[in-house]
N, C-alpha and C positions, 0 to 999 in steps of 0.2 A: 418651630421644630425642623430637624431634617427629615426629609422624605426622599422617596424613591418612587419611579414610575414613568409612564410613556406620556407625553404631551399629546395636546389635541392637534388640530389641524394647522396648516401654516399658510401666512397671507403672502401675496406677492413679495418678492424680493427686489425686483428691478423694473422700472418703466423703460419702455422702449421708444427712442426717437424714430419715428418713421416717416419717409418721405411722403410728401403730399403737395397739395397746391399752394400751401402757405408758405411762411419764411422756412429758410434751411433748417433742418434739424440741428439740435444742439447736443453733443455727446456729453457723457458726465465726466469722462476723463481721457486726456491725451498726454501722456508722459512725453518728456522732452530730455534726452541725454545728450551729452557732447557730440558735435559733428565729427565726422571721420577725419577731417583736417586737424582738429583739436586733439586727438587720440594719436595721431600718426607719429609725432615726436617719441611717445612712449613705445610704440610698437618697434621703431627703429632700434631702441634700446634693447628690446627683447631680441631682436634678429642679431644684435652684436654680441650678447652675451651667451646666447642660446640656453638660456635658463627660462623654463616655462612654468614652473610650480614650485612646490616644497619650500615655501617662504623665501622666495627670490627677493632680488633687490627691490623692485617695484612695490612688492608686497610690504616690505619692511619700511620703505619709504612712506607708503600710505598709511601704515600704522602711525609712525612717528609724526607725520604732518597732522593727520587728525588729532593726535593727542595735544599737539601745540595748539591747534586751532580750538579744541574744545576747552582746554586748560585757560586760554586766554579769555574765552567768553564766560567761564564760570569763574575767573579770577581765582584759580587754584593750580599749584604745581603738582608734579608727579603723576600726571594723568598716564594711564597706560590704555592702549586700544589692541584688542585681539580680534583679528578678522575671523570669520567664519562663512561657511558656504551658504548659509540663509539666516534670516532672523530667527527661524524656528529652531535650528541648531544652536544658535547663540543663547536661546533661553535653555534649551536643554543642557549644554555644558555648563552654564552657570548654576542650575539646579543641582546637576551631579557633584559639582565642586562644593556646593554650600549646604545641601540638605543635610539634616542631622541623621546619621546611621541608626538603623534599628528602628526607625519609624516610618510610616507608610502614607500619612496623609499630606496634602498640599493644598491649602486654602487659595482660592482664586475666584475671581468675579464671574459670574454667569453671562454678564453682558461684556463680551469680548469676541475678536476674531477667532475662529476655530482653531487656528495654528497654536493658541496659548494651551489648549488642553492637550492636543497632540504632544507638545513638547513636554508637559508634565508627564504623561504616560510613557514617552520615550525616555524620559529620565528614572524611570522604574517607580515612579510615585502615582497614588491615587488621587485625582483631583476631587476637591470639595466644593461646591459651587456655593457662593454667596451672592447676596443682593449688592446693589451699589447705590452711592448717594446720588439724588436726582440732578442737583446743580452741575456736578462735574464728571458725571458718569462712571464714577470710579469707586473702587473698594476703599474704605477708610480705616484707619487703626480702630476706631470705635466699633465698626462693623466686624472687623476681624476677631476683636476680642469677645464680642457676642457669640459669633460663630464657634470659637474655641470652646466656649463654656458647654456647648452642646455635643462636643466631641467625646467619644470614649477614651481618647488618649490625646496627649498633645501633638500637634502637628510636625512634620518634618522641616517644612518651609512654607512661607507665604509669597505667592507670585502676585505682585502689584501691577496692574496694567495702566499705562498712561493712555487715556482716550484720545484716538486720532491725533496725537501729537502733542497734548497738553503737558506743560512742564510737570513732572511727578514731585510729590510732597516728600522729597529726599528726608528733609530734617524730622518730620513727623515719624517717619517710619524708622529713623535711626533711633528715636526715642521708644518706640514700639520694640525693636529689637532688643534694646538694652534692658528694657523693663522685663519682657517675656522670655529671652534667650532663644527665640525662634528666628532662624535667619530669614532674611528677606531678599528676594530677587526682583528686578524691574522688568517687565517686558514694557519696554519703551519704544517699541518697533518704529513709530512715525515722529519720535521726539528728539531726534538726533541734533536738531538746530535750535531747540527750545530748553536744552538742559541748563538750568539755572544753578544748580549745586550738583558737585559729582563728589563722591566719598569712596568708602571701602565696598560698600553694597554695590553688587554689579547691575549695570544698567545694559540690557541686552537690547539692541536697535536692528532693525531691518535696513538694508541697502537695496531693496528691491526697486525696480524702475518707477513703481508708483509711489515712492518717498521723495521727499524733498532732496535728501542725499541719496539718489539712486544710481547705481552702477549696472543694472540689469537684474542682476540676481546676487545676493550675498548678504552678510551681516556682520555684526561686531558686539563685543562686550567692553563695556567702559569701565574702569575702576582706579581708585589710587591705591589699591592694595597690591604692591609688587609680587609678592608671593603668590597671591590668587591668580594674577595675571600669568604668571609663569605655569602654574597649573592648568589653566584655561588653554593656554597655547598647546601644552601637552596633549589636552583633551581633543584638540583639533588635528593631532597627528599621531594616532596610535599610542598614545601614552608615553611617547618619547620624552625623556626628560634630558637637558642639555645636549651633549654630542653623541653620547652613547645610544646605539640603537637597541635599547632594551626598554620594554613597557614596564612602566612603573605602575599603571593602573589601567584597567579596562576602559577603552576609549573608542574612538572611531577616526574616520578621514573626512574631515569638515573644512579643509583649507580652501582658499581661493586661488585661482590661477593668476599668472602674471597679466594675462589678458585682461581679467577682471580688475586687477590692480592699476592696469594702464587707464581704464575708464575712470577708475575711482581718482586718480591723481589728476586728471582733466575736470572732474567734477569739482575737486577741491580747490583748484585754481580759479573757479567762478562761483563758489557756494555762497559767498556774502552777497554778490550781486543777484543771484537767484532768489535768495530770501527777501531780498528787497522788492523784487518784482511781485513775488507773491503776496507780500503784506501790502503792497499798493492794490493788487486786485481785490484782497480781502476787505480794505478799506471802501473800496467802490461797492462791494456786496452790503456791508454794513450800512452805508448811506443809503443804498437803495430799498434796504429792508426796514429802515428806520420807523415807518408807520405800518408796517405789517403785523399782523396778529402772530405771526411765526417769528421765532428767535434763533439767532445764531448760537451754536455751542459757545459758552462764555470763554472770551479771549481769542477764539479761532480766528485766524485771518488777520488780526489786527494786533494782538500782543504777541502773538507766536504763529510762525508760518505752518502751514499744512498742504496736502495735496487732496485732501478728502474733507471738503468744508461741509459740514452738517447743519441742518435747520431742524429745529424742534417745532413740529406742527401740533396745534390744539387737537384734542381727541375728536372734538366735535366738527371739525374742519378738514380732517385727514383725507377721507374719501374724495371730498370735492376738490381739494387742493391736488391730490395726485392725478384725478381725472382732468383738470386743467393743464398741468404739466404735459400729460399724455397728448392731449388735443393741440396742445401748442408746439409738439415735436421736440420736448425737452426731456431728455433723459434723465432718470433719477435711480439711486440705489440705496438699498439697506446694507451698508457695507458690513456689518456684524450679524445681519440676519435677525432673528428674534431671541436670540440667546443660546448658549452653548447646549442647554438642556433640550432645546427643540431639534437637535441633530439625532438621528437615529443612533448613531454610535456612541453618543454620550447620554442618551435619555435615561439611563438606569443609574446615574451618577447620585451618590449622596449630596444633598443640598439643603439649604435653610430655606425658610420662606422667601419668595422672590416678588413681593408686590411691585417693588420700584422697576425691576426688569421687566416685568411683564406689562406695566403701563407705558414705559418709557421706549422700549426697542422698537414697537412699531411705528412711533412718532418720529424717530430720529432719521432723518432722510438726507442722503448725500445728494448735493447739488453739484451742476457743471463747474468745474473748476480747473484750470490749468493755464500755463503760460501760452498766450495767444487769443485767450477769451476776452471778446471786447466788450466795452462799457454798454454798447446797445444790446449785446447778448445777456448781460447781467440784468438790465432792465427788463428783457423779455421775461426772464425768470422770476423777478420780483413781482412783475404785473400778474403773473399767472398765480403767484402765491397770495396776492392781495384779492 
């Protein structure tokens, strides 16, 4: 049943790598963006055009380049990419464009980064928190159907979160939307390199520095629906459609600058090689943890690339494992905390029973993972977990 109310106490979210007399500390994440020399040719183009924002040539080139790259990976044509100021605003404009008018609820998983709930609220909707599937950490069509049966009225939309970059079940959610007539939006924040299928339903991604395709700060919405893409673009620029400076609908200013696009073009030039480097590191982790009682998130680091590699620790080993990581100077993090309902800003949200979220969230621990991490350091992490 749905419930309201404030949660209890919160456990530690982060383990600190502190200097000591032993081996050097290992931090949990060290983002790596293109070096200045790689970005410089694009900056020279900005100097030449004196165009700095407002869908400039570099921004358009980035959108078109990403669309071709994503289309080739997914084996589909007609892909459109609309850039936005952040992954959060990308979710917001996708929900604004797709949510059914006259309805207020948006189903979303409780186990997600808190940006998901902020985006739902910023789109004028009321989040309804649901539980997730234990194996994939995500909301499923079956769970959404069960939650809908408890609502006093049909939802305006469903926000499906891709867990830490896992490929979303686009086909399953296309069937759900066709069956129920409820629009689906994907919060695929970290999944830009792992999209296996792209269709009309919008996929909102983050381009934050902590993502595989990181440009510093930014986001994008991906779809094959050209009319939707045009509307999404209008929503990033005051609702202006076409060349007329007339607002067709209420929107905002969610554009990226040419400087952000310059970094993005440099990232795009090397993204396939970066993905392979991260998959190599993920393979080393999988091998190092082969005989560990802890398990990596399904497919993470081996079938698809991520920048936030998570391990699931058995409940009876959790405190001991975290203590050993701390003692070894190895930083860890609960990237999504203990659930959206555990944040004071969202403690009073309507929600279903959350047994899987309550059990899983404390045990999903982000391990050190980034380019430059050595095999010896991965071995140290694995040894602490054993």
